[in-house]
N, C-alpha and C positions, 0 to 999 in steps of 0.2 A: 574733391568732395562737393556734392551739391546739396544745399539745404533746401528742403521743401516745406514751406509754410502751409499748413493744411487744417481742414476740418476732416476728421478721419472718416466720416460717413459720406462725404460729398462725392457724387458721381463724376463731377469735373476733376476733382483731386484724383480719383481712381484712374482717370485717363493718364495723368502725368505719372503716377506711381507705376502703372503698367508700362509706359514708354521707358521709364528709367530702368525697370527690371528687364524689359526686353533687350535693351541695349547694354545691359550688364554694367551700368554705371554706378559707382558708389554714391550713396545718398543717405541723408538722415532726415527724419520727419520732425517738424517742430509744430506742435499743436498750438493753435491760437484761440484767443477768446473771441467768440463769434461776433459779439455785439460791439466790441471796442477795437479789435485788431491791433492792439497796442504793440504786439511783437513785431509788426511790420512797419512801424512808423519811421524807421531810419532809412527807408528806401525811397528813391525819387520816382519810381514807376507807379502806375496806378495801384491803389491799395485794394486789389481784388484777389480773391482766393480761387485757385491756387497761385502761389508766387514762389519762384525759385531764386536762389542766390548761388551762382556758380563761383565757388571760392577760388578756382584755378584761373578764371578769366576776369573775375570781378563783376560780371554781368548779373543784373537783377531784372527779372522780367515776370509779368503776371499774365493771367488768362491761359487756359489749358492749351488751345491750339497754337497760339504764338510760342508757347513754351516748347511744344513738341517740334515745331518747325526750327526753333533755335537748336534744340538737341540734335536734330537731323543734320543741320548745317555744320555744327561744331563737332559732332561725334558721328561721322557717317558710317562707321562700322555697324553691322546688323541693321540695314536700312529699313525704314518704315514707309518710304516713298519709292515709287518705281523710278527706274533710270530714265524712261522716256518722259520728255518735258510735258507733252500733252496729258499723259496719264498722271503726272505729278500735280498738274493744275486741277484735274478732275478730283483727285484725292483731297486737295486743299478745299475745293468748293463743297465737297461732301462734308468735310469737317465743319466748315463755317455754317452751312445750312442746318446740319444736325445740332450744332451748338445753339442755333437761333430758334429751333423748332422743338425737336425731340427733347433736348436737354432742359429747356424752360418748361415745356408742358409736362414732362415726366416729373419734374420737381414739384410743380403745382399739385398734380394729382397724387403723388406719393405722400407729400405732407398732408394733403386733404384726407387721404385714407387713414393716416395715423391719427389725425384729430378726430375723425369719426369713430374709430374703433379702439385706439390705444394711446390716448393723449398723454398719459403719464410717462411715456417714453421720451417726450420732448425735453424734460428737465435732465434726463440722463444724457441726452445728446448735447445739449447746449450749455448746461450748468453743472458738470460733474464735480468740479473742484471749487466752486464759488463758496466763500465763507467756510473754508475747511470741510467741504462736503455737506453743508447743511441741507442743500436741496436734494441730496440723495436719500434723505430720510423720508419715510412714507408720507406723513402729513404735509410736510413742506414740499415734497416732490409733486404732489397733486396740485397744490396752489401754484407753484412755479411753472408747472407745465401749462396750466391754463393761461397764465400771463404770457408765456412764450408763444402759445397758440394764437392769442390775440394779436401779438406783434407780427407774427408770420402771416396771418390772414390779411392784415393790411398791406404788408410789404409785397406779397405776391398775388393779391386779388383772388384768394381762394373762393370768396363768396360770390365771385363773378364767373365761376367756371361754366355755368350754364349759359349766361349771356355771351361769353366769349367763345362758346362752342369748342371747348378744349377737347372733349371726348371725340367729337366729330372730326376735328382737325387731325387728331392723332391717328384715328382710324384711316383717314385719307392718306396720311403719310406712311403708315407702317404696313398696310396690306400690300401695296405695290413693292415695298422693300422686301417683304417676305417672299413674294413671287420671284423677284430678281434673284434672291439668294437661293431659292429652290432650283433655279436654272443654272446659275453661275457659281455658287458657293462663296464668292467674295464680291465686294462692291465694285472693285476696279482691277482689271488686268489679270484676273484669275489667280491672284495671290493675296496673302494677308498683308494689309497695309494699315496706315494710321486711320484710314476711313473705317475699316472694320473694327479697329480698336475703339474708335470714337462711338460707333453704333453700339457695340456690346456694352461699353461702360455707361453710356447715357440711358440705355434701356433699363438699367438696374432698378430704379424706383418703381417701374411698372410691374415688377414681380410681386408687389404687395397690392396691386390694384386689380381686383378680380375681373373687371370688365375687359382688361387686356390679357392678364395672365391666363384666363380661362377662355379667351376668345377662340372659336374654332379655326378661324383663318390665320391665327398668329401662333399656333402651337409650334410650327416648324421654326419660326423665328426664335422663340425661347429655347428650343432644342439647340439651335445653332449657337446661341449665346452661351448656354451652359457647357456645351462641348468646348468652346474656346476657353472658358474659365478653367475647366479641368485640364485640358491639354497644356495650357500655359501657366498653370499653377496659381490662378487667381482665387481669392476667397469666393467660395460658391454662394455663401450667404453673408450678409452683414448683420450686426446685432439687432437692428431695428426690424429686419425681416424675421429673425427668430422670435422677437418679442411679440409681433403682431400674429404670427402663426400660433404661438402659445396661447394668446388671448382668444383666438378663434377656436382652438381646441377646447378651452375651458367653457366658452359660451355656446359652442355648437353652431354659431352663426357667423356670417360676414356680410359686410355692406357691398352689394354686388349689382343689383338691377338698377340701371340708370333710367328713371321713369320718363324723362323728357327726350330721350335719345332720338335724333333725327338721322336720316340716311346721309352719309357724306356726299359732298357735292360731286367729287370726281375721284374714283379710286384708281385711276390710271395715270394721274399726273406724277411724274417723277420728282422727288424732292430737290433735285439739283437743277431743275428747269428754272428759267427766269434770268434776271440780270445777274451779272457777276458780282459777288460779294467781296469786300476787302476786309471787313471786320465782322465779328459776330454780334448779334443783337443781345439785349438784356431786357428784363422785365421788372426790375426791382423798383418799388415806390418808396419815397422817403418816409421814414417813421421815426418819431422821437419819443422820449419818455413822457412828454406832455400830451402826446396824441394817442398813446397806445390804448387808453381806456375807451377811445372811440371805436376800437375794434371789438368791444364786447358784444354789441348786437350782431355784427357780422360773424363773429366766432360762434355765437350760440346758434345762429341760423345754419352755419355749416355743420355744427356738431349734431343738431337735432332735426333740422328741417331742410336738409340738402337735396332731398328727392332721390337719394341713392338708397334703395330699399334693402332690408335684411333678407337673406336667404340662407338655407342650411349650409354649413361649412363643408367643403370638400377640397382636397388638394388639387392643384392644377395637373392636367393630364400629362403635360410635357415632362414633369419630374421623372416619372417612371420610364418614359420613352428615352430621355436623354441618358439616364444612368445605364440603361440596357445597351444603348448604342456605344457609349464610351467603353463600357466593360468589354464589349466584343470588338473594339478597335475600329468601329465605323467612322 
């Protein structure tokens, strides 16, 4: 049995869940308190989510890509890495670079989109059982969601999305990836690997970011992702996706047009180019209960003055395309 310490909505956790299910390994999920991680304090490894404890070997390890590599080495049946050593290294570099780019940027923009359009969802994600479910009640939920939003804004620099050119960097990353998949179907070796699993999992938060989910050059990428979800039995939507879609249907609008958008520097640069990585990067900033109120101006700026304009709501085109293709066995 493998214990998986998790935040159930995390796209990095979804990577590990998917790998465990793909390899048909027995596991159980243990939900943690996001801001304290008290459930993980007994382990010597880094206290980052996800974390697994393999009760059969006694190994505890954190971070999604090292976890998947451990699972591959320990349980080689139903492999997620190619047999060829050079292709295995290519898969590993894809994983680390996607962790360090797509995973971080998608998290920033996914949370930013929720704050701009559906902030009350944050309390349901982070505080569902605090004080006997107090923050699940309507009035308390709104207050708690704003506090959580302030903390997240400081921790992940949402208020600097424009200065950091997150939208531009993601376009420059994803458009070449979409073109590669259009040609080859998979990232490495013409078969499904941990690199494809990583890409499909880490792309999930962008499904609520209209700049990407409705991007004409990225529709095939989201088709590819949703097909994998359906073929391999993954959840097609997460609760926060359903919540923001319901909010858009009620309001008839969504935050879509990025007013400051610049052309990406280079749409032909493959995201695995560059120096070899040994570990993935991270972007979390330290935040304490004493400094969280400093996030109020930044949170309000993101909430009301982000420069992402409202447009009429419409579903992404890839939804109908992907369902049609899956139903017809494409």
